[in-house]
N, C-alpha and C positions, 0 to 999 in steps of 0.2 A: 489474399494476404489479411491479416487483422491488424498490422502494426504497419505505419508509415514512417521512414526514418528520411531527415531531411539534415544535410550539413551545409553549413555555412564555412567554406575553408578561410575565409577573410578571419572571421574571429575564433574559429576553432571549436566551435559549438554544434552539437549534434541535437535535433528536436526530435524525440522519440515519440510518438502517438499511437495510444491504442484507437483502433479506429471499429469500433463495433459500436457506433451510437444508437442502432436500434435495439440492442441487448444492454443498454447503459454501460458498454465496454466491460461488460462480464467477461471473464477469461474461461475459454474452454482448452480443451487439451492441445488444438493446434495452435492457439495463441500462446499458451504457456512456454511451449517448443520455440515459438519466434522469439518471445523474449528471452529466454536463455540462449538462444543463437544470436541475437543483438548484441547482449553485454558482452558476452564472449568474444564477439568480432569486434566490438569496441576497444578491448585491450591491445590487438594488433594494429589500429588504425592511428597511425599518428598525426594525422589530419584532425582529429576529434581529442580535446583537450578538456572538454567539460559537455555534460549531457543534462537536458531538460527532459523531463517524462511528464506527460500530460494525456487527457483523454478526449476524443473527438465530440463535438456537437453541443458541449455547453451544458447538458444536463446532468452528467455525471462524469467524475474523474476516473472511477472503476466501482463496481458493487461487488467484486470478488469472485468466486467462482460461479461459472454457468450453471444454473441449477438444472439444465438438460446434460449435463455431463455425467456419465455413469462411472464410477470409480470402485471397481472389486477391491475388497479388504481381504488380508488374512484373517484367519479366525484367532490368531495370538493378540492377547491384550498387550505385548510388548512390542508390537510394532504396527505402523500404520503406512499406507501409501497416500500421501499427499502432493497432489500434481503440482501445487503451487509453491512447494518447498525451494524450488530453483528460480523463481521468476524475478530474483531481485539482483541488482548487481554486486554486492559484496559476497551472495552465494555463490556468484560466479566469478570471483576474486579480481572484481573490476575496482581498483582504488584510484580513478579519475572522479573527480566530484560530480555529483548527480545534486539538481534540485527539481524537486516536484512541483508542477503548477497546477492547481485545484480549482476548478470550475464545477458548481453542481455539488451532487452527492460522491462522497467516498466512505466505503463501509466496508466490512468484513474483511476479506482478503485484499483490499486495496492497501492495507496496512502491512502486508508483505513489502510493497513498494514505498509506501512513504516511511516506512522503518527503516529501510536502507538507503534512504536519500540522506544527503549531508542536511539538507534544510527544505522547508516546505513553504511557499507561497500561495496564497488563496484570494480567491474573490470574495467581496462581501456577501455573494448569494451562496458560498460555499457551506456545505454542513458534513457533519462526521458522526457515525454511529456504529455499532458493531450490534449485528442481529443475531448471533450464536445463540445466546441463552432463550431467546423467544422461539427459536426452532429445535432445540432439544440437542444443542451441541455445546462442546466446550469451546471457550475462547481460550487458546493457549498461544499457539504463535503469534496472533494478533496483540494479546494482551502483554505479553512479553517484549515486542516490539515496541509498543507505546510506553513501557515502564522504563524505557532507556531515555525518554525525551520528555515526561510529563510525571507530575506528582502522583504517588500513590494512590489517593484519594479518588483522583480524577480518572486514572485508567480503571479502578475498579468499579467507579459508579459507570463510564461509558461501558465496561464489559458486562456488567451486571443488569442493566437498565435495558438491555436489548433494542427492540424498536420503539420503545415506550418514549424515548428521548433523541434529540438531535442535537448536536454540539454546534453552534454556529460558530462561523470563521472568527469572530471577535472573542467569543470564548477561548477558542482553540488557540488564539493568540496570547490571549492571558495567562495561559497555562501552559505554555512553551513548544505546542504542537506546531504550530505554526509562526514562521517568523516575521512576515509581513502580510497585511491585508492592502487589497486592491478594489479599486471600483470594479464592478461587474463586467467581466470580459477582460479584463486587465491582468490576469495573472500569468499567463504566457509572456507576454510582452516583458513585464517585470522579470520574470525567471530570466529570460533570455539576456537581457541587460546585465543581471548580476553573473551568469554564466560568462556573458563574454569578458567582464572586466576579471574575473577568475582566471580565464583562459588566456588572459594575456600576460600572467606571470609566468617565470621559469617553471617548467612542467615537473623537473624532480621535487622542488621545494612544494609545489602544491600537492603532488600526490603523498610525497612524505607526511604532510602536515595531515592530509585526509586519512592516512596510516594511523597516524598518531592519536589522533582525535578517538577513532574507533577504539585502539588499543587500553585506552582508559577505562572502558566498560567491558572489555571483551570477555575476559574471565567469568564473570557474573551472568553475561548473556550466554554464553557458551554452556555453563552448568544449568541455566533455566530451561535453554531449548532441549537439552537431554532429558528432561521430564516430560516435556509436551507430548510425544507420541504416546505415552502410557495413560496419561491424563485425559486424552481424546477418546483413545481406545474402551478405556473404562467408563467414561462420563457420558459419551454420545449416545443418543438414543438410536434406534435402529433406522435405516435410510427410508423404510417405509412409514416410520412414524414420523420422522422428519417432513416427508412430503405431506403427511395429513395436516401437520401443524402449518405448514407453508400455504398450502392451499387454503385453509381456513382463516389466514390472515385477513385483519378487518371484522372477524366477527367473534363474540365473546370477550371474556376478560382479557385486558391489555390488548385486545387487538385493534381497538377504534382510535386512528389516528395517532398523534405525538405531540408533544411540546417540543419547543426551542428552548435552549437554555443558552 
């Protein structure tokens, strides 16, 4: 199992941990299926009134899809098969509050989870970046998710700069991606504390509020997501060329190091 779930029945808070630290908590097909099953199970578990999602090991929250995953694609430019499309709570019709606790790196497909959380708490040593363009891939779902909570220019810069820049927790706080910055190692505890407060309130009122907040941007988000498959299918390099760029990271133009901002 690539996920660990711990539920505190006293507080009503579940801690959902991506548990692949040796892979920086990257998501393979089995993990994607486990995430989908976990979110759907929480819908029926009345002992769970709020959820904290995090990554094991401290070095990364999640680094997106596991590069070893083979995902065959249809030839049509009008459709793609995205194994991460249903890994978030909202994609699985869960309207209980979810808080993301970020330690270390959060990049690429991690934004599927961050983008569907109510808010994000990060430790001082957390960093955020989107590597898609560096490796010849369109950042669509990730950019759309971040556009729901960050200013346009910040989303555009993160999406376009690829691996050349990483956003610090402090900058992420300043731009609205993160709601609280903690000392190193403190993000999960802070998220659990916040979740316990929320879980102590009347359930129907909390879930109704979650649904109301999301409805404020739902129309624009749904319209944007409808374009994502076509943009990805038309703009992505072939998997073989992507792999070449990934294997060559650290060499050539734009490949050496990164700056923090």
